[in-house]
Kinemage of the C-alpha trace (Angstrom):
@kinemage 1
@onewidth
@group {chain A} dominant
@subgroup {mainchain}
@vectorlist {calphas} color= white
{ca met a 1} P -0.019 0.020 -0.013
{ca asp a 2} L 1.489 3.366 -0.914
{ca thr a 3} L 1.918 6.160 1.617
{ca val a 4} L -0.911 8.350 0.223
{ca ser a 5} L -3.362 5.449 0.573
{ca ser a 6} L -2.121 4.689 4.069
{ca ala a 7} L -2.662 8.260 5.154
{ca gly a 8} L -6.126 8.218 3.665
{ca trp a 9} L -7.156 5.081 5.566
{ca ser a 10} L -5.823 6.407 8.866
{ca ser a 11} L -7.587 9.733 8.425
{ca ile a 12} L -10.888 8.059 7.559
{ca gly a 13} L -10.510 5.739 10.486
{ca arg a 14} L -9.935 8.517 13.035
{ca thr a 15} L -12.838 10.560 11.689
{ca leu a 16} L -15.345 7.599 11.707
{ca ala a 17} L -14.197 6.585 15.153
{ca phe a 18} L -14.891 9.960 16.735
{ca val a 19} L -18.148 10.377 14.841
{ca tyr a 20} L -19.280 7.002 16.085
{ca ala a 21} L -18.283 7.724 19.697
{ca ala a 22} L -19.875 11.175 19.668
{ca gly a 23} L -23.128 9.833 18.217
{ca trp a 24} L -23.434 6.959 20.666
{ca phe a 25} L -22.540 9.183 23.650
{ca ala a 26} L -24.940 11.982 22.797
{ca gly a 27} L -27.799 9.748 21.816
{ca thr a 28} L -27.538 7.414 24.763
{ca trp a 29} L -27.347 10.198 27.309
{ca ile a 30} L -30.294 12.061 25.751
{ca phe a 31} L -32.339 8.860 26.113
{ca thr a 32} L -31.180 8.465 29.692
{ca leu a 33} L -32.038 12.030 30.617
{ca val a 34} L -35.517 11.644 29.080
{ca ser a 35} L -36.050 8.369 30.906
{ca phe a 36} L -35.208 9.925 34.242
{ca ala a 37} L -37.459 12.931 33.501
{ca ile a 38} L -34.531 15.340 33.753
{ca ile a 39} L -35.112 17.023 30.356
{ca ala a 40} L -38.669 15.818 29.889
{ca pro a 41} L -41.926 15.558 31.915
{ca gln a 42} L -42.765 12.500 33.967
{ca pro a 43} L -44.244 9.703 31.814
{ca pro a 44} L -47.973 9.066 32.484
{ca asp a 45} L -49.719 5.812 32.997
{ca ala a 46} L -49.410 3.732 29.780
{ca ala a 47} L -53.077 2.709 30.102
{ca asp a 48} L -54.147 6.329 29.482
{ca arg a 49} L -53.593 6.479 25.704
{ca val a 50} L -54.457 10.195 25.397
{ca ala a 51} L -51.889 11.108 28.116
{ca his a 52} L -49.373 8.605 26.708
{ca tyr a 53} L -49.431 10.043 23.196
{ca ala a 54} L -49.369 13.585 24.550
{ca tyr a 55} L -46.220 12.678 26.448
{ca glu a 56} L -44.643 11.201 23.309
{ca arg a 57} L -45.354 14.380 21.439
{ca ala a 58} L -43.823 16.395 24.230
{ca val a 59} L -40.552 14.444 24.171
{ca tyr a 60} L -40.401 14.028 20.390
{ca pro a 61} L -37.699 16.671 19.839
{ca gln a 62} L -35.393 15.071 22.377
{ca leu a 63} L -36.007 11.533 21.046
{ca tyr a 64} L -35.614 12.702 17.437
{ca ala a 65} L -32.191 14.190 18.228
{ca ala a 66} L -31.158 11.052 20.082
{ca val a 67} L -32.239 8.724 17.271
{ca ile a 68} L -30.430 10.820 14.679
{ca cys a 69} L -27.213 10.828 16.700
{ca ile a 70} L -27.169 7.051 17.134
{ca thr a 71} L -28.168 6.502 13.472
{ca val a 72} L -25.081 8.433 12.392
{ca ala a 73} L -23.021 6.297 14.713
{ca met a 74} L -24.497 3.113 13.178
{ca leu a 75} L -23.634 4.223 9.657
{ca ser a 76} L -20.088 5.075 10.743
{ca leu a 77} L -19.718 1.516 12.118
{ca ile a 78} L -19.963 0.142 8.519
{ca gly a 79} L -16.812 1.942 7.446
{ca leu a 80} L -14.978 1.382 10.743
{ca gly a 81} L -14.859 -2.370 10.125
{ca leu a 82} L -13.111 -1.872 6.809
{ca val a 83} L -10.580 0.544 8.305
{ca leu a 84} L -9.752 -1.795 11.164
{ca arg a 85} L -9.322 -4.690 8.752
{ca his a 86} L -6.677 -2.602 6.823
{ca ser a 87} L -4.978 -1.641 10.119
{ca leu a 88} L -4.242 -5.231 11.122
{ca arg a 89} L -0.979 -6.902 10.020
{ca his a 90} L -2.638 -9.899 8.471
{ca asp a 91} L -5.610 -10.430 6.232
{ca gly a 92} L -7.451 -13.724 6.454
{ca pro a 93} L -10.859 -15.215 7.017
{ca arg a 94} L -11.174 -13.920 10.544
{ca gln a 95} L -10.310 -10.388 9.532
{ca gln a 96} L -12.862 -10.469 6.709
{ca leu a 97} L -15.545 -11.897 8.932
{ca met a 98} L -14.790 -9.186 11.480
{ca ala a 99} L -15.297 -6.453 8.862
{ca ala a 100} L -18.493 -8.175 7.636
{ca ala a 101} L -19.795 -8.336 11.233
{ca phe a 102} L -19.179 -4.595 11.716
{ca ala a 103} L -20.978 -3.853 8.427
{ca ala a 104} L -23.945 -6.094 9.324
{ca ala a 105} L -24.176 -4.454 12.841
{ca gly a 106} L -24.191 -0.981 11.344
{ca leu a 107} L -26.844 -1.967 8.772
{ca phe a 108} L -29.080 -3.737 11.281
{ca gly a 109} L -28.722 -0.848 13.772
{ca ala a 110} L -29.493 1.749 11.116
{ca leu a 111} L -32.618 -0.103 9.955
{ca trp a 112} L -33.750 -0.530 13.561
{ca leu a 113} L -33.432 3.211 14.189
{ca phe a 114} L -35.051 4.207 10.847
{ca leu a 115} L -38.163 2.174 11.859
{ca thr a 116} L -38.091 3.762 15.306
{ca leu a 117} L -37.834 7.248 13.787
{ca gly a 118} L -40.706 6.561 11.442
{ca leu a 119} L -42.840 5.356 14.339
{ca leu a 120} L -42.109 8.492 16.336
{ca gln a 121} L -43.066 10.678 13.372
{ca ala a 122} L -46.296 8.724 12.822
{ca val a 123} L -47.293 9.275 16.475
{ca val a 124} L -46.631 13.023 16.260
{ca thr a 125} L -48.579 13.285 13.018
{ca val a 126} L -51.624 11.187 13.778
{ca ser a 127} L -52.254 11.416 17.486
{ca pro a 128} L -53.146 15.126 18.022
{ca gly a 129} L -56.909 15.402 18.455
{ca ala a 130} L -57.443 11.790 17.399
{ca ser a 131} L -60.479 9.830 18.636
{ca thr a 132} L -60.213 6.864 20.967
{ca gln a 133} L -60.703 4.486 18.027
{ca thr a 134} L -57.981 6.184 16.054
{ca leu a 135} L -55.605 5.989 19.038
{ca gln a 136} L -56.354 2.313 19.369
{ca thr a 137} L -55.583 1.803 15.663
{ca leu a 138} L -52.337 3.721 16.131
{ca thr a 139} L -51.437 1.518 19.049
{ca asp a 140} L -52.071 -1.622 17.014
{ca ala a 141} L -50.095 -0.297 14.035
{ca ser a 142} L -47.244 0.732 16.372
{ca ala a 143} L -47.083 -2.884 17.684
{ca leu a 144} L -46.723 -4.154 14.104
{ca ile a 145} L -43.793 -1.800 13.498
{ca glu a 146} L -42.136 -2.485 16.855
{ca ser a 147} L -41.954 -6.209 16.288
{ca pro a 148} L -39.538 -6.128 13.313
{ca ala a 149} L -37.726 -3.159 14.903
{ca asn a 150} L -37.117 -5.160 18.065
{ca trp a 151} L -35.646 -8.069 16.078
{ca leu a 152} L -33.356 -5.645 14.188
{ca gln a 153} L -32.191 -4.356 17.597
{ca arg a 154} L -31.378 -7.959 18.600
{ca ala a 155} L -29.543 -8.527 15.394
{ca phe a 156} L -27.497 -5.389 15.985
{ca leu a 157} L -26.578 -6.445 19.507
{ca leu a 158} L -25.525 -9.899 18.358
{ca met a 159} L -23.411 -8.749 15.388
{ca ala a 160} L -21.900 -5.819 17.289
{ca gly a 161} L -20.834 -8.168 20.028
{ca leu a 162} L -19.254 -10.553 17.547
{ca ala a 163} L -17.454 -7.780 15.690
{ca thr a 164} L -16.147 -6.179 18.905
{ca tyr a 165} L -14.988 -9.497 20.244
{ca trp a 166} L -13.188 -10.553 17.074
{ca ser a 167} L -11.517 -7.160 16.547
{ca ser a 168} L -10.295 -7.133 20.177
{ca arg a 169} L -9.081 -10.708 19.973
{ca leu a 170} L -7.156 -10.049 16.718
{ca ala a 171} L -5.623 -6.883 18.085
{ca leu a 172} L -4.537 -8.688 21.260
{ca glu a 173} L -2.939 -11.535 19.209
{ca glu a 174} L -1.046 -9.136 16.983
{ca gly a 175} L -0.114 -6.616 19.635
{ca ser a 176} L -1.367 -3.972 17.281
{ca phe a 177} L -2.834 -1.735 20.009
{ca pro a 178} L -2.133 -1.042 23.667
{ca arg a 179} L -3.346 -3.985 25.751
{ca gly a 180} L -6.055 -1.989 27.490
{ca trp a 181} L -7.892 -1.417 24.220
{ca pro a 182} L -8.757 -5.098 23.487
{ca met a 183} L -9.554 -5.664 27.192
{ca leu a 184} L -12.147 -2.923 27.083
{ca gly a 185} L -13.389 -4.403 23.810
{ca phe a 186} L -14.092 -7.696 25.552
{ca val a 187} L -16.063 -5.834 28.236
{ca leu a 188} L -18.081 -4.034 25.543
{ca ala a 189} L -18.767 -7.238 23.670
{ca ala a 190} L -20.021 -8.812 26.897
{ca leu a 191} L -22.364 -5.820 27.411
{ca tyr a 192} L -23.762 -6.187 23.925
{ca trp a 193} L -24.392 -9.944 24.432
{ca leu a 194} L -25.944 -9.344 27.882
{ca gly a 195} L -28.339 -6.908 26.227
{ca phe a 196} L -29.139 -9.482 23.604
{ca leu a 197} L -29.804 -12.210 26.187
{ca ser a 198} L -31.919 -9.906 28.377
{ca leu a 199} L -34.177 -9.241 25.344
{ca leu a 200} L -34.459 -12.922 24.572
{ca ala a 201} L -35.298 -13.556 28.225
{ca arg a 202} L -38.148 -11.054 27.982
{ca asp a 203} L -39.365 -12.785 24.863
{ca gly a 204} L -39.554 -15.880 26.922
{ca ala a 205} L -41.769 -14.125 29.500
{ca leu a 206} L -38.952 -14.137 32.120
{ca pro a 207} L -39.222 -11.236 34.622
{ca val a 208} L -36.253 -9.129 33.495
{ca pro a 209} L -36.651 -5.563 34.901
{ca asp a 210} L -36.593 -2.644 32.423
{ca ala a 211} L -33.878 -1.107 34.576
{ca ile a 212} L -31.480 -3.864 33.585
{ca gly a 213} L -31.891 -3.170 29.915
{ca gly a 214} L -31.501 0.521 30.554
{ca leu a 215} L -28.371 -0.002 32.573
{ca leu a 216} L -26.784 -2.128 29.839
{ca ile a 217} L -27.542 0.482 27.216
{ca leu a 218} L -25.987 3.204 29.394
{ca leu a 219} L -22.879 1.206 30.134
{ca ser a 220} L -22.333 0.134 26.525
{ca gly a 221} L -23.492 3.127 24.481
{ca gly a 222} L -22.908 5.894 27.045
{ca ile a 223} L -19.600 4.846 28.551
{ca ala a 224} L -17.711 1.832 27.094
{ca ala a 225} L -18.204 2.436 23.321
{ca pro a 226} L -17.377 6.176 23.457
{ca ile a 227} L -14.130 5.241 25.178
{ca trp a 228} L -13.268 2.134 23.181
{ca val a 229} L -13.751 3.431 19.672
{ca pro a 230} L -11.761 6.749 20.025
{ca gly a 231} L -8.995 4.636 21.642
{ca trp a 232} L -9.087 2.584 18.462
{ca gly a 233} L -9.034 5.782 16.348
{ca cys a 234} L -6.049 7.189 18.267
{ca gly a 235} L -4.164 4.016 17.382
{ca phe a 236} L -4.227 4.953 13.720
{ca pro a 237} L -1.055 6.762 12.757
{ca ala a 238} L -1.242 10.444 11.899
{ca gly a 239} L 1.455 10.280 9.257
{ca pro a 240} L 1.503 8.469 5.937
{ca ser a 241} L 3.721 5.631 7.151
{ca gly a 242} L 3.113 2.693 9.473
{ca phe a 243} L -0.464 1.814 8.520
{ca ala a 244} L -0.694 -1.935 8.017
{ca thr a 245} L 2.745 -1.992 6.457
{ca glu a 246} L 3.487 -5.565 7.375
{ca arg a 247} L 0.594 -6.860 5.382
{ca trp a 248} L 1.293 -4.805 2.290
{ca ala a 249} L 5.057 -4.332 2.102
{ca thr a 250} L 8.138 -5.507 3.984
{ca pro a 251} L 7.517 -8.597 6.199
{ca gly a 252} L 8.506 -8.112 9.814
{ca leu a 253} L 8.501 -4.331 9.740
{ca ser a 254} L 6.899 -3.116 12.964
{ca arg a 255} L 4.406 -0.282 13.118
{ca asn a 256} L 5.675 3.062 14.416
{ca trp a 257} L 2.713 3.197 16.733
{ca ala a 258} L 2.782 -0.314 18.205
{ca thr a 259} L 3.524 -0.754 21.879
């Protein structure tokens, strides 16, 4: 790989890493602040449909901003897998599967959020002044949309966990990054998988409190991912040399940023 191409990959990697981290951090914390009624009113009884939809209209601007932030992060994840693949010393089946898992996670996550955003917009458009029958129809239609959206969320958590685990394991084996980076990656992968398992448990009618799911989202999207991904981005060299040179040029040549 020539030096111009190396510099281009490293620049793209750092940009996508910080966009991803900023999007996850902002979106997750907006959701958290809304959930704790810090930047939003207290949620009403869900059985009162009129009050429930009035509440959703009241928090729509905050939720819209949160969904957009996380959607941008999801789309950035697609490119991040390709950059990380080029940053590793070797290219083989595991590296290619890792990049594919990142792309699948970003795609599933973006589709999940697009459906969520469409549902929010439908509520804001249809619910004002609607009759009881119309609100019941809206509730039924929302359930139809939420079902595939929930499965896209599960697919994202599964693939994001796989991608994070494999990238961390490959980096640990190659010594490509400081040791703390893959260790945090293993923690993040575990959080993704715990979120996936908690949702499956709820599908099986097991009594999993909502607070557990909220805590896992906060720990993964609000804390671990915004630290792990920029740490990855900082590992990309700023200059034109040293970016995956072993795989493309002289065998045995060490990176100028390896520890």
